[in-house]
N, C-alpha and C positions, 0 to 999 in steps of 0.2 A: 385590447390585449384579454386571455383568457384562461382561468388557474383552474383546472379540473380539479374535481373532489378530490380521487382517487389519491391514495398514496402507496407505495409498493414500500414495502417494509423489508430492508434490506436487512441484514446481519453486519457486513463490514462500514454500513453508511448512516452510524446510528447520530452522527452530530451533522448530517445535511441532509436537506429534505432534496425527496426524489420527486414530486410533483414535479408533471410539467408547464412551462410555461408555451405559450400558444402567440407570437404576434399574428394579425390578419392585417392588411392593407397599411404595412407600415410602409413611412417615406423616408427614408435617410437619406439628406443632401450628400452629394459628391465627394465634398473635399471634407467629411466626417465617416466615409467608409475607410476600414480598416482591412488592409488587402485588396482582393479583388472581386469583383460584382459575382456572387453564386459560390465561393471558394470559401464560405464559414464554417462548413464541415468539415472540411479537410483539413483547415487552421486548427478547430478544436483538438482534432486527431494526434497531429503534430504534438500537442506538448499531453495528449496520453503517452505517444511513442517515447518521450522524453520521461514521464513519471513511470513509463512500466520499465525502463531500460533503469532508474535509480531504484526502484523495488528488486529488480534482478540481482543488481551488482550487493545490496544490501545484504540479499538474501545468502547469495553468495558467501558476502565474508562472515556472514552469521555461519552456514554450515562450517567455514573453515575452521574457525576458532571453536567450535563445538570439536572436530574431529580433534584439535590441537587438545582441548581441556582431558576429553575422553583419553586419550595416550596417558597424559600425566595422572591421571587420575588412576589409571591401568598398571602405572611402572611405580609411583611412589608407595612406599610404607610407611605408614605411622602405628604405633603400637601395637607391631607384627602383625597387621592386616594390609590390605590395599586398599589405597584412599576411598576408592568407589565403594569399598563395602560397608565403610562406618554409614549410620545411619542418618546421620545429618547430613551427611553430601551427598545422599539419596535424595533427602527431601530438599536440599538447594536446588537439585536439578528440576526439580517440580515448579520450580516460584519463575 
């Protein structure tokens, strides 16, 4: 087993180690195989597909909620101003 020293710095993966792990001449008994032989890459990519689907659905939900909040802030008035014109509400959008 080999651990290359080079580490890729990715802004989105701060909690994950991004170094490669390389296995050479490794023997895995047939009863310990998960899936088909030489199909490990495809199995790993299936997991990423599911992860990608979850990110897409959550971003869609966020954008729809943001649209609803924006509409409400544009329609509702307090103290003679529209809700989104209050500085405190504008700061809340930044958080």
